[in-house]
C-alpha positions, 0 to 999 in steps of 0.5 A: 944370281951367280953361280960358281963351282967350288971354292976360290982360293982367295975372296973377291969380296965379303959375304954373308953365308949359310952352308947346306945341301937345301933338298927340297928347299922347304919352309924350314930352309927358306927360313934360313934363306930369309934369315940370311937376305936379311942379314946380308942386306943389313950388312950391305954384302951379297947373300950367299949359299954353299951347297954340295953336288952330289949329296954326301949320302949319294957319295957314301952310300949310293945304294941307300942314299934318300930319293932326291926332292929336287935336282940341282937345276931346280934348286938353284932356280928356287934360291934365285926366286928367293933372292939369293945372290951367290951360290957356290956348288962344291962337288962332293968327292973323295977329297972334299969327303977328306977335308978336315974341319979346320981346313973347311973352316979356313976355307970358308974364311980365305975362299969366300971371306964370310963375315957372317955365317948361318948354320943349323944347330945340328949341322955337321961338317969336316972328315967323320963330321967332327965340325959343328956349331961349337967348332964353328964359333971357335973358328969365328973367333979365330978368323973374325966373323960372326956365327949364328945358329938357326934352330928348327922350324916346326909344323904341327909340332913336327920338326920340318926336314927333307926326310919328313917331306920325302915321307909325306910325298912317298905316302901320298900326302901331298896336301901335307907335303905342300904346307912343308914346301910352300908350294906343290911338289913337283918334278921338272924335266925335258919331254923326250921320245918314249915307245909311243904306247900311249898314243897307240891306245888313244892317250898320248903322253909327254915323256919326262926325263928324269935326272935321277932313277930314284923319284920320291914317289910313284902311282898315278896322280892328278897334275898341272903342268907349267911351261907350255902355255901361259896357265897351267894345263891339267892332266894325269900323270904315271910314274913308275916302272910300267910293269904291264909293258916292261920288266925291271924297267927304270922309272918313267914319268908319262903325263897325258894332258887333257884336250892337248895335242901339240908336239912339245918334244925338247920342252922343259916342264914342271909337273906339280903333283895335286892328288895320288889317285892310285898305286901303279898296277899290273894289268892282264892285257893292254885293253884293260890297261887302256880302260883304267887309263880312262878311268883315271883321266875321268877321275882326274877331270872330276878332281878339278871339278870338285876343286873349282 
């Protein structure tokens, strides 16, 4: 899969195109991408995705923007697994935000030579969100490409969306989130050095760097970790601000792996969240914290025994 920054002034070859943020790449998004791939193959042209970095809502209102489900690197990895040929990552900045709907339409024609465009029936684009499916249809007539609307995908009568996935993850409904995503909710990141507190109290943890400071969930979770051994390693993870040892700290993801003592600093891991054990809590002292971690680990082991 080829990845490009922005839209070129002139296209090298025609493409079949879809456009969106695709946060989480849930099963609704996967339906869009499957349809794109199907059409691209029938036309013998590349399946191309246009997406944005940062998310437009992060640009316009960073304090109130929703927590991300996937960072760009993980999103691109999923696109590749789903058979996309090209991805254009457009930087959403002030200039992009001021682009008119007409200029956006002209850009995908000249810069991408889109022969077929698939967008959601509620998709909006251009300055002040003036572009919609109807205006894209008019552009298709003007520039000579086809446009198709992808209707909402539903699960249990609910429209699948990144917001619905985010709500499921936040509320600890990880089984429901798994159905919405078609996979476990996960966070991918590199192991970095922490304050070594876990090791001091007998529970050494892998500290995973968070690319964004507002993860969509918190608390203590049963997890499986990929990226170290051939098979997933089991453990228990804490994601939060560690109120027992910090005041006003940033969220930290710490994973205690069962029966594992290797040095894995620098490794890039995927942490799959399987079950929420409890919310984060502040304890009166480190002994109380240590006792609770031991109980969390035992409960996590019991989860895996019951699942077997």
